[in-house]
All heavy atoms as TSV, in Angstrom:
chain	resi	resn	atom	element	x	y	z
A	1	MET	N	N	210.836	83.149	290.061
A	1	MET	CA	C	211.245	84.435	289.509
A	1	MET	C	C	211.802	84.246	288.100
A	1	MET	O	O	211.599	85.089	287.246
A	1	MET	CB	C	212.293	85.046	290.452
A	1	MET	CG	C	212.621	86.443	290.129
A	1	MET	SD	S	211.199	87.458	290.507
A	1	MET	CE	C	211.790	89.039	290.096
A	2	ARG	N	N	212.491	83.155	287.892
A	2	ARG	CA	C	213.085	82.901	286.585
A	2	ARG	C	C	212.006	82.716	285.519
A	2	ARG	O	O	212.143	83.194	284.399
A	2	ARG	CB	C	213.979	81.679	286.677
A	2	ARG	CG	C	214.705	81.357	285.413
A	2	ARG	CD	C	215.612	80.174	285.612
A	2	ARG	NE	N	216.223	79.784	284.368
A	2	ARG	CZ	C	216.922	78.706	284.206
A	2	ARG	NH1	N	217.113	77.908	285.229
A	2	ARG	NH2	N	217.442	78.417	283.045
A	3	MET	N	N	210.917	82.024	285.892
A	3	MET	CA	C	209.833	81.811	284.935
A	3	MET	C	C	209.167	83.134	284.570
A	3	MET	O	O	208.778	83.337	283.425
A	3	MET	CB	C	208.806	80.830	285.500
A	3	MET	CG	C	209.334	79.418	285.612
A	3	MET	SD	S	208.107	78.305	286.261
A	3	MET	CE	C	207.200	77.947	284.776
A	4	ILE	N	N	209.051	84.031	285.550
A	4	ILE	CA	C	208.458	85.338	285.277
A	4	ILE	C	C	209.347	86.110	284.311
A	4	ILE	O	O	208.864	86.728	283.362
A	4	ILE	CB	C	208.248	86.115	286.593
A	4	ILE	CG1	C	207.194	85.414	287.452
A	4	ILE	CG2	C	207.847	87.560	286.313
A	4	ILE	CD1	C	207.065	85.979	288.836
A	5	ASP	N	N	210.665	86.074	284.540
A	5	ASP	CA	C	211.600	86.762	283.644
A	5	ASP	C	C	211.513	86.216	282.223
A	5	ASP	O	O	211.517	86.976	281.257
A	5	ASP	CB	C	213.031	86.626	284.152
A	5	ASP	CG	C	213.270	87.399	285.438
A	5	ASP	OD1	O	212.477	88.314	285.715
A	5	ASP	OD2	O	214.235	87.082	286.147
A	6	GLU	N	N	211.419	84.889	282.098
A	6	GLU	CA	C	211.328	84.292	280.766
A	6	GLU	C	C	210.015	84.647	280.092
A	6	GLU	O	O	209.967	84.889	278.886
A	6	GLU	CB	C	211.480	82.775	280.855
A	6	GLU	CG	C	212.894	82.349	281.175
A	6	GLU	CD	C	213.036	80.840	281.209
A	6	GLU	OE1	O	212.048	80.148	280.920
A	6	GLU	OE2	O	214.130	80.375	281.520
A	7	THR	N	N	208.930	84.703	280.863
A	7	THR	CA	C	207.631	85.079	280.299
A	7	THR	C	C	207.654	86.522	279.815
A	7	THR	O	O	207.164	86.829	278.723
A	7	THR	CB	C	206.525	84.895	281.353
A	7	THR	OG1	O	206.568	83.557	281.826
A	7	THR	CG2	C	205.167	85.179	280.759
A	8	VAL	N	N	208.241	87.416	280.610
A	8	VAL	CA	C	208.330	88.826	280.216
A	8	VAL	C	C	209.203	88.967	278.969
A	8	VAL	O	O	208.850	89.697	278.038
A	8	VAL	CB	C	208.890	89.674	281.380
A	8	VAL	CG1	C	209.247	91.073	280.914
A	8	VAL	CG2	C	207.893	89.724	282.516
A	9	ARG	N	N	210.327	88.255	278.919
A	9	ARG	CA	C	211.199	88.327	277.749
A	9	ARG	C	C	210.478	87.807	276.499
A	9	ARG	O	O	210.562	88.392	275.426
A	9	ARG	CB	C	212.467	87.520	277.999
A	9	ARG	CG	C	213.482	87.673	276.890
A	9	ARG	CD	C	214.796	86.963	277.167
A	9	ARG	NE	N	214.994	86.619	278.555
A	9	ARG	CZ	C	215.417	85.429	278.965
A	9	ARG	NH1	N	215.698	84.476	278.119
A	9	ARG	NH2	N	215.584	85.180	280.249
A	10	PHE	N	N	209.747	86.711	276.662
A	10	PHE	CA	C	209.027	86.120	275.537
A	10	PHE	C	C	207.960	87.078	275.006
A	10	PHE	O	O	207.863	87.310	273.804
A	10	PHE	CB	C	208.390	84.801	275.986
A	10	PHE	CG	C	207.579	84.127	274.925
A	10	PHE	CD1	C	208.192	83.532	273.850
A	10	PHE	CD2	C	206.202	84.085	275.019
A	10	PHE	CE1	C	207.447	82.912	272.867
A	10	PHE	CE2	C	205.449	83.474	274.051
A	10	PHE	CZ	C	206.072	82.879	272.968
A	11	THR	N	N	207.157	87.664	275.900
A	11	THR	CA	C	206.109	88.582	275.449
A	11	THR	C	C	206.704	89.863	274.869
A	11	THR	O	O	206.143	90.435	273.936
A	11	THR	CB	C	205.154	88.922	276.601
A	11	THR	OG1	O	205.910	89.390	277.711
A	11	THR	CG2	C	204.341	87.713	277.006
A	12	THR	N	N	207.850	90.315	275.396
A	12	THR	CA	C	208.507	91.497	274.843
A	12	THR	C	C	208.978	91.238	273.418
A	12	THR	O	O	208.796	92.083	272.530
A	12	THR	CB	C	209.702	91.906	275.722
A	12	THR	OG1	O	209.242	92.127	277.047
A	12	THR	CG2	C	210.356	93.167	275.195
A	13	LEU	N	N	209.561	90.073	273.185
A	13	LEU	CA	C	210.003	89.740	271.832
A	13	LEU	C	C	208.825	89.611	270.874
A	13	LEU	O	O	208.904	90.041	269.715
A	13	LEU	CB	C	210.815	88.447	271.843
A	13	LEU	CG	C	212.213	88.557	272.468
A	13	LEU	CD1	C	212.861	87.181	272.549
A	13	LEU	CD2	C	213.082	89.515	271.689
A	14	LEU	N	N	207.716	89.064	271.345
A	14	LEU	CA	C	206.524	88.987	270.493
A	14	LEU	C	C	206.000	90.374	270.149
A	14	LEU	O	O	205.597	90.637	269.013
A	14	LEU	CB	C	205.428	88.171	271.183
A	14	LEU	CG	C	205.625	86.669	271.209
A	14	LEU	CD1	C	204.474	86.011	271.959
A	14	LEU	CD2	C	205.725	86.097	269.816
A	15	ALA	N	N	206.011	91.278	271.121
A	15	ALA	CA	C	205.554	92.642	270.879
A	15	ALA	C	C	206.473	93.356	269.897
A	15	ALA	O	O	206.008	94.082	269.004
A	15	ALA	CB	C	205.476	93.416	272.192
A	16	GLU	N	N	207.774	93.154	270.030
A	16	GLU	CA	C	208.713	93.771	269.094
A	16	GLU	C	C	208.511	93.238	267.683
A	16	GLU	O	O	208.615	93.982	266.705
A	16	GLU	CB	C	210.148	93.537	269.544
A	16	GLU	CG	C	210.537	94.351	270.754
A	16	GLU	CD	C	211.933	94.031	271.232
A	16	GLU	OE1	O	212.590	93.163	270.620
A	16	GLU	OE2	O	212.368	94.657	272.206
A	17	ASP	N	N	208.209	91.953	267.563
A	17	ASP	CA	C	207.947	91.372	266.245
A	17	ASP	C	C	206.712	91.998	265.607
A	17	ASP	O	O	206.672	92.245	264.409
A	17	ASP	CB	C	207.756	89.859	266.342
A	17	ASP	CG	C	209.076	89.141	266.540
A	17	ASP	OD1	O	210.133	89.794	266.400
A	17	ASP	OD2	O	209.035	87.944	266.837
A	18	SER	N	N	205.690	92.253	266.408
A	18	SER	CA	C	204.469	92.822	265.845
A	18	SER	C	C	204.658	94.292	265.464
A	18	SER	O	O	204.015	94.793	264.549
A	18	SER	CB	C	203.304	92.682	266.820
A	18	SER	OG	O	203.536	93.460	267.975
A	19	LEU	N	N	205.557	95.007	266.170
A	19	LEU	CA	C	205.805	96.412	265.854
A	19	LEU	C	C	206.728	96.583	264.658
A	19	LEU	O	O	206.626	97.552	263.917
A	19	LEU	CB	C	206.412	97.121	267.063
A	19	LEU	CG	C	205.485	97.307	268.261
A	19	LEU	CD1	C	206.264	97.893	269.425
A	19	LEU	CD2	C	204.319	98.190	267.895
A	20	ASN	N	N	207.642	95.636	264.458
A	20	ASN	CA	C	208.599	95.742	263.379
A	20	ASN	C	C	208.597	94.433	262.574
A	20	ASN	O	O	209.482	93.594	262.734
A	20	ASN	CB	C	210.001	96.016	263.954
A	20	ASN	CG	C	210.986	96.348	262.872
A	20	ASN	OD1	O	210.618	96.506	261.710
A	20	ASN	ND2	N	212.255	96.444	263.230
A	21	PRO	N	N	207.611	94.259	261.692
A	21	PRO	CA	C	207.517	92.997	260.959
A	21	PRO	C	C	208.592	92.831	259.892
A	21	PRO	O	O	208.786	91.744	259.372
A	21	PRO	CB	C	206.131	93.044	260.338
A	21	PRO	CG	C	205.799	94.484	260.246
A	21	PRO	CD	C	206.517	95.154	261.375
A	22	ALA	N	N	209.318	93.909	259.553
A	22	ALA	CA	C	210.336	93.804	258.512
A	22	ALA	C	C	211.531	92.971	258.980
A	22	ALA	O	O	212.149	92.273	258.190
A	22	ALA	CB	C	210.803	95.200	258.110
A	23	GLN	N	N	211.848	93.042	260.256
A	23	GLN	CA	C	212.975	92.284	260.802
A	23	GLN	C	C	212.476	91.431	261.973
A	23	GLN	O	O	212.702	91.760	263.133
A	23	GLN	CB	C	214.061	93.223	261.297
A	23	GLN	CG	C	214.688	94.048	260.217
A	23	GLN	CD	C	215.687	95.026	260.791
A	23	GLN	OE1	O	215.697	95.277	261.987
A	23	GLN	NE2	N	216.525	95.584	259.944
A	24	PRO	N	N	211.799	90.358	261.673
A	24	PRO	CA	C	211.259	89.555	262.784
A	24	PRO	C	C	212.346	88.776	263.519
A	24	PRO	O	O	213.308	88.313	262.919
A	24	PRO	CB	C	210.299	88.600	262.088
A	24	PRO	CG	C	210.853	88.470	260.713
A	24	PRO	CD	C	211.461	89.809	260.380
A	25	ARG	N	N	212.199	88.708	264.802
A	25	ARG	CA	C	213.062	87.854	265.615
A	25	ARG	C	C	212.276	86.591	265.886
A	25	ARG	O	O	211.143	86.649	266.353
A	25	ARG	CB	C	213.392	88.524	266.941
A	25	ARG	CG	C	214.262	89.723	266.792
A	25	ARG	CD	C	214.561	90.279	268.167
A	25	ARG	NE	N	215.336	91.484	268.056
A	25	ARG	CZ	C	215.356	92.425	268.973
A	25	ARG	NH1	N	214.652	92.312	270.054
A	25	ARG	NH2	N	216.095	93.492	268.801
A	26	HIS	N	N	212.868	85.493	265.598
A	26	HIS	CA	C	212.156	84.239	265.794
A	26	HIS	C	C	212.332	83.775	267.235
A	26	HIS	O	O	213.435	83.485	267.671
A	26	HIS	CB	C	212.667	83.178	264.816
A	26	HIS	CG	C	212.382	83.548	263.396
A	26	HIS	ND1	N	211.107	83.510	262.873
A	26	HIS	CD2	C	213.165	83.988	262.397
A	26	HIS	CE1	C	211.136	83.903	261.616
A	26	HIS	NE2	N	212.390	84.209	261.300
A	27	VAL	N	N	211.229	83.748	267.935
A	27	VAL	CA	C	211.229	83.312	269.319
A	27	VAL	C	C	210.836	81.846	269.346
A	27	VAL	O	O	209.800	81.466	268.828
A	27	VAL	CB	C	210.224	84.137	270.153
A	27	VAL	CG1	C	210.227	83.667	271.593
A	27	VAL	CG2	C	210.548	85.603	270.052
A	28	ARG	N	N	211.709	81.048	269.919
A	28	ARG	CA	C	211.393	79.628	270.015
A	28	ARG	C	C	210.369	79.412	271.108
A	28	ARG	O	O	210.563	79.823	272.245
A	28	ARG	CB	C	212.648	78.831	270.334
A	28	ARG	CG	C	213.574	78.725	269.149
A	28	ARG	CD	C	214.769	77.849	269.409
A	28	ARG	NE	N	214.587	76.926	270.510
A	28	ARG	CZ	C	215.551	76.562	271.337
A	28	ARG	NH1	N	216.760	77.049	271.174
A	28	ARG	NH2	N	215.340	75.725	272.315
A	29	PHE	N	N	209.249	78.809	270.745
A	29	PHE	CA	C	208.192	78.531	271.709
A	29	PHE	C	C	208.435	77.146	272.292
A	29	PHE	O	O	208.159	76.141	271.663
A	29	PHE	CB	C	206.822	78.601	271.024
A	29	PHE	CG	C	205.683	78.623	271.980
A	29	PHE	CD1	C	205.400	79.759	272.709
A	29	PHE	CD2	C	204.899	77.500	272.172
A	29	PHE	CE1	C	204.356	79.782	273.596
A	29	PHE	CE2	C	203.848	77.515	273.059
A	29	PHE	CZ	C	203.576	78.664	273.779
A	30	THR	N	N	209.001	77.111	273.484
A	30	THR	CA	C	209.353	75.838	274.105
A	30	THR	C	C	208.295	75.456	275.135
A	30	THR	O	O	207.423	76.255	275.492
A	30	THR	CB	C	210.719	75.946	274.798
A	30	THR	OG1	O	210.624	76.946	275.826
A	30	THR	CG2	C	211.809	76.327	273.820
A	31	TRP	N	N	208.376	74.229	275.602
A	31	TRP	CA	C	207.435	73.767	276.626
A	31	TRP	C	C	207.615	74.550	277.919
A	31	TRP	O	O	206.649	74.801	278.640
A	31	TRP	CB	C	207.636	72.279	276.894
A	31	TRP	CG	C	207.048	71.429	275.819
A	31	TRP	CD1	C	207.727	70.727	274.877
A	31	TRP	CD2	C	205.664	71.223	275.553
A	31	TRP	NE1	N	206.858	70.086	274.037
A	31	TRP	CE2	C	205.575	70.377	274.434
A	31	TRP	CE3	C	204.492	71.672	276.139
A	31	TRP	CZ2	C	204.366	69.971	273.908
A	31	TRP	CZ3	C	203.283	71.255	275.613
A	31	TRP	CH2	C	203.235	70.422	274.518
A	32	ARG	N	N	208.846	74.970	278.204
A	32	ARG	CA	C	209.086	75.746	279.428
A	32	ARG	C	C	208.382	77.095	279.365
A	32	ARG	O	O	207.769	77.538	280.335
A	32	ARG	CB	C	210.582	75.924	279.623
A	32	ARG	CG	C	210.910	76.781	280.809
A	32	ARG	CD	C	212.413	76.967	280.973
A	32	ARG	NE	N	212.689	76.911	282.383
A	32	ARG	CZ	C	213.506	76.065	282.949
A	32	ARG	NH1	N	214.185	75.227	282.234
A	32	ARG	NH2	N	213.676	76.076	284.242
A	33	ARG	N	N	208.467	77.752	278.209
A	33	ARG	CA	C	207.798	79.046	278.057
A	33	ARG	C	C	206.289	78.883	278.043
A	33	ARG	O	O	205.558	79.726	278.565
A	33	ARG	CB	C	208.279	79.735	276.788
A	33	ARG	CG	C	209.685	80.243	276.926
A	33	ARG	CD	C	210.083	81.120	275.770
A	33	ARG	NE	N	211.398	81.669	276.015
A	33	ARG	CZ	C	212.322	81.762	275.105
A	33	ARG	NH1	N	212.091	81.350	273.885
A	33	ARG	NH2	N	213.494	82.282	275.398
A	34	ALA	N	N	205.815	77.814	277.430
A	34	ALA	CA	C	204.374	77.555	277.433
A	34	ALA	C	C	203.896	77.293	278.860
A	34	ALA	O	O	202.821	77.759	279.255
A	34	ALA	CB	C	204.055	76.365	276.538
A	35	GLY	N	N	204.683	76.560	279.619
A	35	GLY	CA	C	204.332	76.304	281.010
A	35	GLY	C	C	204.326	77.572	281.837
A	35	GLY	O	O	203.461	77.774	282.688
A	36	ALA	N	N	205.296	78.451	281.604
A	36	ALA	CA	C	205.358	79.712	282.336
A	36	ALA	C	C	204.151	80.580	282.002
A	36	ALA	O	O	203.574	81.215	282.892
A	36	ALA	CB	C	206.652	80.456	282.004
A	37	ALA	N	N	203.762	80.609	280.738
A	37	ALA	CA	C	202.593	81.395	280.347
A	37	ALA	C	C	201.320	80.814	280.954
A	37	ALA	O	O	200.458	81.555	281.431
A	37	ALA	CB	C	202.485	81.443	278.827
A	38	ALA	N	N	201.202	79.490	280.957
A	38	ALA	CA	C	200.028	78.852	281.545
A	38	ALA	C	C	199.976	79.086	283.048
A	38	ALA	O	O	198.906	79.341	283.616
A	38	ALA	CB	C	200.036	77.360	281.240
A	39	LEU	N	N	201.128	79.024	283.703
A	39	LEU	CA	C	201.178	79.267	285.139
A	39	LEU	C	C	200.792	80.712	285.462
A	39	LEU	O	O	200.058	80.970	286.424
A	39	LEU	CB	C	202.575	78.959	285.668
A	39	LEU	CG	C	202.759	79.024	287.167
A	39	LEU	CD1	C	201.890	77.985	287.854
A	39	LEU	CD2	C	204.211	78.806	287.528
A	40	ALA	N	N	201.263	81.650	284.668
A	40	ALA	CA	C	200.904	83.052	284.882
A	40	ALA	C	C	199.408	83.264	284.691
A	40	ALA	O	O	198.777	84.023	285.437
A	40	ALA	CB	C	201.695	83.942	283.930
A	41	LEU	N	N	198.829	82.588	283.714
A	41	LEU	CA	C	197.391	82.702	283.480
A	41	LEU	C	C	196.597	82.110	284.644
A	41	LEU	O	O	195.611	82.701	285.096
A	41	LEU	CB	C	197.026	81.999	282.169
A	41	LEU	CG	C	195.606	82.170	281.665
A	41	LEU	CD1	C	195.317	83.634	281.374
A	41	LEU	CD2	C	195.386	81.328	280.428
A	42	LEU	N	N	197.037	80.964	285.147
A	42	LEU	CA	C	196.359	80.358	286.294
A	42	LEU	C	C	196.464	81.238	287.538
A	42	LEU	O	O	195.504	81.366	288.303
A	42	LEU	CB	C	196.948	78.983	286.579
A	42	LEU	CG	C	196.552	77.881	285.608
A	42	LEU	CD1	C	197.325	76.597	285.929
A	42	LEU	CD2	C	195.064	77.621	285.670
A	43	LYS	N	N	197.620	81.844	287.742
A	43	LYS	CA	C	197.779	82.745	288.883
A	43	LYS	C	C	196.852	83.954	288.755
A	43	LYS	O	O	196.274	84.402	289.751
A	43	LYS	CB	C	199.225	83.226	288.987
A	43	LYS	CG	C	200.161	82.224	289.562
A	43	LYS	CD	C	201.557	82.827	289.689
A	43	LYS	CE	C	202.539	81.849	290.225
A	43	LYS	NZ	N	203.894	82.413	290.329
A	44	ALA	N	N	196.706	84.470	287.543
A	44	ALA	CA	C	195.818	85.611	287.333
A	44	ALA	C	C	194.374	85.227	287.640
A	44	ALA	O	O	193.640	85.990	288.285
A	44	ALA	CB	C	195.945	86.114	285.895
A	45	PHE	N	N	193.944	84.049	287.193
A	45	PHE	CA	C	192.587	83.597	287.487
A	45	PHE	C	C	192.390	83.386	288.987
A	45	PHE	O	O	191.333	83.724	289.535
A	45	PHE	CB	C	192.269	82.309	286.742
A	45	PHE	CG	C	191.961	82.514	285.285
A	45	PHE	CD1	C	192.435	81.626	284.348
A	45	PHE	CD2	C	191.205	83.589	284.855
A	45	PHE	CE1	C	192.160	81.798	283.002
A	45	PHE	CE2	C	190.926	83.785	283.516
A	45	PHE	CZ	C	191.403	82.888	282.587
A	46	ALA	N	N	193.389	82.841	289.663
A	46	ALA	CA	C	193.283	82.614	291.102
A	46	ALA	C	C	193.189	83.940	291.862
A	46	ALA	O	O	192.380	84.069	292.786
A	46	ALA	CB	C	194.481	81.807	291.587
A	47	CYS	N	N	193.981	84.908	291.456
A	47	CYS	CA	C	193.924	86.220	292.115
A	47	CYS	C	C	192.585	86.905	291.867
A	47	CYS	O	O	192.026	87.538	292.769
A	47	CYS	CB	C	195.067	87.113	291.620
A	47	CYS	SG	S	196.670	86.599	292.217
A	48	MET	N	N	192.061	86.778	290.651
A	48	MET	CA	C	190.770	87.379	290.343
A	48	MET	C	C	189.660	86.708	291.150
A	48	MET	O	O	188.771	87.388	291.676
A	48	MET	CB	C	190.477	87.266	288.842
A	48	MET	CG	C	189.253	88.036	288.431
A	48	MET	SD	S	188.949	88.163	286.661
A	48	MET	CE	C	189.797	86.805	285.947
A	49	ALA	N	N	189.704	85.380	291.273
A	49	ALA	CA	C	188.693	84.670	292.052
A	49	ALA	C	C	188.777	85.056	293.531
A	49	ALA	O	O	187.736	85.229	294.192
A	49	ALA	CB	C	188.875	83.167	291.879
A	50	ALA	N	N	189.987	85.207	294.039
A	50	ALA	CA	C	190.149	85.615	295.435
A	50	ALA	C	C	189.619	87.026	295.655
A	50	ALA	O	O	188.966	87.301	296.672
A	50	ALA	CB	C	191.619	85.533	295.830
A	51	ALA	N	N	189.861	87.920	294.721
A	51	ALA	CA	C	189.366	89.293	294.849
A	51	ALA	C	C	187.843	89.326	294.799
A	51	ALA	O	O	187.202	90.049	295.574
A	51	ALA	CB	C	189.951	90.162	293.738
A	52	ILE	N	N	187.255	88.548	293.922
A	52	ILE	CA	C	185.786	88.504	293.831
A	52	ILE	C	C	185.195	87.919	295.106
A	52	ILE	O	O	184.193	88.429	295.633
A	52	ILE	CB	C	185.351	87.714	292.583
A	52	ILE	CG1	C	185.688	88.512	291.326
A	52	ILE	CG2	C	183.864	87.381	292.621
A	52	ILE	CD1	C	185.513	87.751	290.042
A	53	ALA	N	N	185.797	86.852	295.625
A	53	ALA	CA	C	185.311	86.257	296.868
A	53	ALA	C	C	185.431	87.240	298.029
A	53	ALA	O	O	184.515	87.357	298.855
A	53	ALA	CB	C	186.085	84.978	297.171
A	54	LEU	N	N	186.536	87.961	298.086
A	54	LEU	CA	C	186.730	88.950	299.144
A	54	LEU	C	C	185.683	90.055	299.053
A	54	LEU	O	O	185.082	90.442	300.064
A	54	LEU	CB	C	188.145	89.528	299.058
A	54	LEU	CG	C	188.525	90.529	300.141
A	54	LEU	CD1	C	188.565	89.841	301.498
A	54	LEU	CD2	C	189.872	91.141	299.824
A	55	LEU	N	N	185.446	90.548	297.856
A	55	LEU	CA	C	184.418	91.578	297.684
A	55	LEU	C	C	183.036	91.054	298.050
A	55	LEU	O	O	182.231	91.748	298.674
A	55	LEU	CB	C	184.421	92.078	296.235
A	55	LEU	CG	C	185.577	92.984	295.846
A	55	LEU	CD1	C	185.535	93.262	294.348
A	55	LEU	CD2	C	185.510	94.283	296.618
A	56	PHE	N	N	182.734	89.824	297.686
A	56	PHE	CA	C	181.438	89.232	297.978
A	56	PHE	C	C	181.211	89.131	299.483
A	56	PHE	O	O	180.159	89.526	299.996
A	56	PHE	CB	C	181.341	87.847	297.327
A	56	PHE	CG	C	180.072	87.120	297.631
A	56	PHE	CD1	C	178.880	87.504	297.026
A	56	PHE	CD2	C	180.071	86.056	298.511
A	56	PHE	CE1	C	177.710	86.830	297.312
A	56	PHE	CE2	C	178.905	85.381	298.799
A	56	PHE	CZ	C	177.715	85.774	298.200
A	57	PHE	N	N	182.216	88.599	300.207
A	57	PHE	CA	C	182.041	88.418	301.643
A	57	PHE	C	C	182.053	89.740	302.403
A	57	PHE	O	O	181.317	89.894	303.374
A	57	PHE	CB	C	183.090	87.462	302.196
A	57	PHE	CG	C	182.839	86.043	301.798
A	57	PHE	CD1	C	183.763	85.335	301.051
A	57	PHE	CD2	C	181.663	85.401	302.146
A	57	PHE	CE1	C	183.532	84.025	300.673
A	57	PHE	CE2	C	181.415	84.092	301.779
A	57	PHE	CZ	C	182.350	83.402	301.041
A	58	THR	N	N	182.863	90.696	301.985
A	58	THR	CA	C	182.864	91.992	302.674
A	58	THR	C	C	181.564	92.735	302.405
A	58	THR	O	O	181.064	93.430	303.275
A	58	THR	CB	C	184.058	92.856	302.262
A	58	THR	OG1	O	184.082	92.988	300.846
A	58	THR	CG2	C	185.343	92.256	302.757
A	59	TYR	N	N	181.004	92.580	301.218
A	59	TYR	CA	C	179.720	93.217	300.910
A	59	TYR	C	C	178.608	92.646	301.804
A	59	TYR	O	O	177.757	93.375	302.301
A	59	TYR	CB	C	179.370	93.040	299.444
A	59	TYR	CG	C	178.026	93.616	299.098
A	59	TYR	CD1	C	177.850	95.000	298.988
A	59	TYR	CD2	C	176.919	92.797	298.874
A	59	TYR	CE1	C	176.622	95.532	298.666
A	59	TYR	CE2	C	175.678	93.320	298.557
A	59	TYR	CZ	C	175.534	94.695	298.458
A	59	TYR	OH	O	174.310	95.212	298.155
A	60	ARG	N	N	178.653	91.313	302.007
A	60	ARG	CA	C	177.634	90.687	302.850
A	60	ARG	C	C	177.785	91.124	304.313
A	60	ARG	O	O	176.793	91.279	305.027
A	60	ARG	CB	C	177.719	89.189	302.746
A	60	ARG	CG	C	177.301	88.709	301.360
A	60	ARG	CD	C	177.199	87.230	301.306
A	60	ARG	NE	N	175.892	86.847	301.865
A	60	ARG	CZ	C	175.504	85.600	302.033
A	60	ARG	NH1	N	176.294	84.616	301.692
A	60	ARG	NH2	N	174.319	85.330	302.533
A	61	LEU	N	N	179.033	91.322	304.765
A	61	LEU	CA	C	179.231	91.748	306.143
A	61	LEU	C	C	178.867	93.221	306.358
A	61	LEU	O	O	178.241	93.590	307.345
A	61	LEU	CB	C	180.684	91.539	306.559
A	61	LEU	CG	C	181.130	90.091	306.772
A	61	LEU	CD1	C	182.636	90.049	307.010
A	61	LEU	CD2	C	180.393	89.478	307.943
A	62	VAL	N	N	179.255	94.067	305.411
A	62	VAL	CA	C	179.025	95.509	305.551
A	62	VAL	C	C	177.595	95.869	305.172
A	62	VAL	O	O	177.019	96.817	305.702
A	62	VAL	CB	C	180.042	96.287	304.683
A	62	VAL	CG1	C	179.774	97.779	304.701
A	62	VAL	CG2	C	181.441	95.993	305.166
A	63	GLY	N	N	177.000	95.090	304.280
A	63	GLY	CA	C	175.667	95.413	303.782
A	63	GLY	C	C	174.557	95.277	304.793
A	63	GLY	O	O	173.470	95.804	304.609
A	64	ARG	N	N	174.801	94.608	305.904
A	64	ARG	CA	C	173.737	94.418	306.905
A	64	ARG	C	C	173.492	95.616	307.746
A	64	ARG	O	O	174.087	96.504	307.997
A	64	ARG	CB	C	174.085	93.253	307.813
A	64	ARG	CG	C	174.035	91.969	307.066
A	64	ARG	CD	C	174.274	90.836	308.013
A	64	ARG	NE	N	174.285	89.602	307.262
A	64	ARG	CZ	C	174.112	88.426	307.799
A	64	ARG	NH1	N	173.908	88.320	309.077
A	64	ARG	NH2	N	174.149	87.355	307.069
């Protein structure tokens, strides 16, 4: 849960920087934040693969 909170905080600060470039907040990009972002990306890919597999197998079962 802590990694998710840090990822959300990091992306929020990046979004605020892009909306208000006159007063940028410097977000330190640490290995922990990079790891949290990579983990979130891997989880998203895993969930997408599981959803595609589920749709594929249910289609084969219902399609007959």
